[in-house]
C-alpha positions in Angstrom: -0.3 0.0 0.0 3.2 2.4 0.7 3.8 2.0 -3.2 0.7 3.6 -4.1 0.6 6.4 -1.7 4.3 7.1 -2.6 3.4 7.2 -6.3 0.2 8.8 -6.0 0.7 11.4 -3.3 -2.5 13.9 -4.1 -4.7 10.7 -3.3 -7.8 11.5 -1.0 -8.6 9.7 2.1 -11.4 8.1 0.6 -9.2 6.8 -2.0 -6.2 5.9 0.3 -8.9 4.2 2.4 -10.0 2.0 -0.5 -6.7 0.9 -1.9 -6.0 0.2 1.8 -8.6 -2.3 1.6 -8.0 -4.3 -1.4 -5.1 -6.1 0.8 -7.7 -8.0 2.6 -10.5 -8.1 0.1 -8.3 -10.0 -2.3 -6.3 -12.6 0.1 -9.9 -13.3 1.2 -11.7 -13.8 -2.5 -8.2 -15.6 -3.9 -8.2 -18.2 -1.2 -12.0 -19.1 -2.2 -11.7 -18.3 -6.0 -8.0 -18.3 -7.8 -8.1 -15.1 -9.4 -4.5 -14.2 -8.6 -1.6 -16.9 -8.7 -1.1 -18.1 -4.9 2.3 -17.4 -5.3 1.7 -13.7 -6.6 -1.2 -12.3 -4.5 1.5 -11.2 -1.8 2.7 -8.8 -4.5 -0.8 -7.8 -4.9 0.2 -3.7 -4.8 3.4 -3.4 -7.0 2.3 -6.4 -9.4 -1.5 -5.7 -10.0 -2.6 -2.4 -8.4 0.6 -0.4 -9.3 0.7 -2.1 -13.1 -2.8 -1.1 -13.2 -2.2 2.6 -12.1 0.3 2.6 -14.8 -2.4 3.9 -17.1 -3.1 6.7 -14.9 0.5 7.9 -15.4 -0.1 8.0 -19.1 -3.4 9.5 -19.4 -5.9 11.5 -17.0 -9.0 10.4 -17.6 -11.6 13.7 -17.6 -14.8 13.3 -16.2 -17.5 11.7 -18.1 -14.9 9.3 -19.7 -16.6 5.8 -20.4 -14.1 2.8 -20.3 -14.1 -1.0 -20.5 -11.8 -3.7 -19.3 -11.7 -6.0 -21.8 -11.0 -9.5 -19.8 -10.6 -8.0 -16.5 -9.9 -11.2 -14.8 -10.4 -10.2 -10.8 -10.9 -6.7 -11.6 -7.3 -5.4 -13.5 -7.0 -2.8 -14.2 -10.2 -1.6 -13.5 -11.0 -1.6 -10.3 -7.8 0.4 -9.4 -8.3 2.8 -12.0 -12.0 3.2 -10.8 -10.4 4.4 -7.5 -8.4 6.5 -8.8 -11.2 8.3 -11.1 -14.1 8.1 -9.7 -16.1 10.7 -12.3 -15.3 8.0 -14.7 -17.3 4.7 -15.7 -16.1 1.9 -15.7 -17.6 -1.3 -17.3 -15.6 -4.4 -16.5 -15.9 -7.6 -19.2 -15.0 -11.2 -18.7 -16.3 -14.8 -20.1 -15.2 -16.3 -16.8 -18.3 -15.9 -14.2 -16.3 -17.0 -11.3 -14.0 -14.2 -12.0 -16.6 -11.7 -12.4 -18.0 -12.6 -9.0 -14.7 -11.8 -7.2 -15.3 -8.1 -9.3 -18.4 -7.9 -7.8 -17.7 -8.3 -4.1 -14.6 -6.4 -4.4 -16.7 -3.5 -5.8 -19.7 -3.7 -3.0 -17.2 -3.8 -0.5 -15.7 -0.7 -1.7 -18.9 1.1 -2.2 -17.8 2.0 -5.9 -20.9 3.4 -7.8 -19.2 4.3 -11.3 -18.5 0.3 -12.3 -20.8 -2.2 -13.5 -19.3 -6.0 -14.7 -20.5 -8.1 -17.6 -20.2 -11.6 -18.0 -19.7 -12.2 -21.2 -17.1 -12.2 -24.1 -16.5 -9.1 -25.9 -18.6 -9.8 -28.9 -21.5 -10.3 -26.8 -21.8 -6.8 -25.6 -24.2 -4.8 -27.0 -25.4 -1.2 -27.8 -28.6 0.5 -27.0 -30.0 1.8 -30.8 -29.8 5.8 -31.6 -32.1 7.5 -29.9 -32.8 9.8 -32.6 -33.0 6.6 -34.8 -35.3 5.0 -32.6 -37.7 8.5 -33.2 -37.1 8.3 -36.7 -38.4 5.1 -37.5 -40.9 4.8 -34.5 -38.9 2.4 -32.4 -39.1 2.2 -28.5 -36.2 2.6 -26.4 -35.3 -0.7 -25.1 -36.0 -1.5 -21.3 -32.8 -2.8 -20.5 -31.3 0.8 -21.0 -29.7 2.4 -17.5 -28.1 5.5 -16.4 -24.4 5.7 -16.2 -23.0 4.4 -13.0 -25.9 2.8 -11.7 -26.1 -0.7 -10.8 -27.2 -3.1 -13.4 -29.5 -5.9 -12.8 -28.0 -9.6 -12.2 -28.5 -12.2 -14.9 -29.9 -14.5 -12.2 -30.4 -15.3 -8.5 -26.8 -17.4 -8.7 -25.0 -14.8 -9.8 -26.2 -12.4 -6.5 -25.2 -15.3 -4.3 -22.5 -13.8 -1.8 -23.3 -10.7 -1.2 -24.6 -7.8 -3.3 -23.5 -7.7 -6.9 -23.5 -5.0 -10.0 -23.4 -8.0 -12.4 -25.5 -7.5 -15.9 -26.3 -10.2 -17.9 -24.9 -11.0 -21.3 -27.9 -9.4 -22.8 -27.7 -6.2 -21.6 -27.7 -3.2 -23.7 -24.9 -0.5 -23.1 -26.0 3.1 -23.6 -23.5 3.9 -25.5 -20.1 2.9 -26.8 -17.0 3.6 -24.9 -14.0 6.2 -25.2 -11.8 3.7 -24.2 -11.1 0.0 -24.1 -8.1 -0.9 -21.3 -6.8 -4.4 -20.6 -4.3 -6.6 -19.6 -5.3 -9.5 -21.5 -2.6 -11.8 -22.7 -2.9 -12.1 -26.4 -1.2 -10.2 -29.6 -1.5 -6.5 -30.0 -3.3 -7.1 -33.2 -5.9 -9.2 -31.8 -7.0 -6.9 -28.9 -7.2 -3.9 -31.5 -9.5 -6.5 -33.7 -11.9 -7.3 -30.6 -11.6 -3.5 -29.1 -12.5 -2.0 -32.5 -16.4 -2.5 -32.3 -16.7 -0.9 -28.9 -14.7 2.3 -29.3 -17.1 5.5 -30.0 -16.4 7.2 -32.8 -17.2 10.7 -31.6 -13.7 11.6 -30.0 -14.3 13.2 -26.3 -12.4 15.8 -26.9 -11.8 16.5 -22.8 -9.0 13.8 -23.1 -5.6 14.5 -23.6 -5.3 11.0 -26.2 -8.2 10.5 -29.1 -10.8 7.1 -28.5 -8.8 4.2 -28.5 -7.0 1.0 -27.0 -5.0 1.2 -23.9 -3.1 -2.1 -23.1 -0.7 -3.4 -20.4 1.8 -4.9 -22.1 5.5 -6.8 -21.5 8.7 -7.4 -23.0 9.8 -6.8 -26.3 7.0 -5.4 -28.6 8.7 -4.3 -31.8 7.3 -7.3 -33.9 3.9 -6.6 -32.0 3.7 -2.8 -32.5 4.7 -3.4 -36.1 1.8 -5.2 -36.8 -0.7 -3.0 -35.9 -0.8 0.1 -38.5 -2.3 3.0 -36.6 -1.3 5.9 -34.4 0.2 4.3 -31.4 2.5 5.4 -28.5 4.5 3.3 -26.1 5.4 4.3 -22.9 7.9 2.3 -20.7 6.4 1.9 -17.1 10.4 1.9 -16.0 9.9 6.0 -16.5 7.4 6.2 -13.5 8.2 3.5 -10.9 11.7 2.2 -10.3 10.8 -1.4 -9.2 12.6 -4.4 -10.8 9.3 -5.7 -12.0 8.5 -2.7 -14.2 11.8 -2.9 -16.2 10.2 -4.6 -18.9 6.5 -3.4 -18.7 5.0 -1.1 -20.9 1.6 1.2 -21.4 0.7 1.0 -25.2 -1.8 3.2 -26.6 -3.8 2.9 -30.4 -5.8 5.1 -31.4 -9.4 3.5 -33.0 
C-alpha cells in the first residue's frame, strides 16, 4: 500500500482507504476463488494495483469518460482505475463467471458506484440503438437501458450469491460505446485491436488528451507486435515512472481507434 501512496501522493483519504482495503479483500476472495496466482498474491500492490495504475501515468481520464476493461480477470486494471477516477464510468467484462463474481464482491465492499460488470465475451456486449434513429423509425427504446454509474440487474439469483452484486446479463444493452478500452489480457496487440475496435465510440471525447482508443498493459519485447498494428500508437515504458525491477519490461501501449 505504501507504494501507491508514494507514487500518487495527491490521493484523497477516501481513495487511500479504498486502496488499503484491497489487501484483505483480495487475500480473502483469492483463497476461495483463485483469480491471482497464489504465489503472487503477496505482490498484490506492486504487480497488480500499481501496474494497473500505470495507465493513470499515461492519461488522466476526464470526468464523464466511459472505459471498458476487456478481460478484466479479478478486476485489473478496472478496479484500481475506478478508485483513481471516481467520475469516470468503468464497465468490466470477462468470460469467466467466477472472476466476475470476485469483481462484484470487491466493488460492493468498496462502495464503488462508477463500475458495472458483465459476464460475457467481448462480442456479446451490445449497445442501445441511437435514440434519434429510434424516433425516426418509431421504435421504442429498450427497457434494459440504464443511467451511467447505476447498478445494473444481475443475470440470475445465482449471480447474486455471496452478497450484493452489480453484474449484468450478457443481453444487457450498454447506453453508448466507450471512449477507451483498457486491458491486461495476454494476447497479441493486433488481436486486442480487432476485439476492441467495435466498442470504441467514433465521436472522440475532446476532453481527453488522447483520442479514443485502446490502452493495453504489455510486457517484454513489443517491436514485432507493434509493427503489425498500422495505426497511430504510443508505447510508454513504465520504468519511466516506477523504479521497481518488476516494471523494467512493462509498458503501456496506446493505439488510436
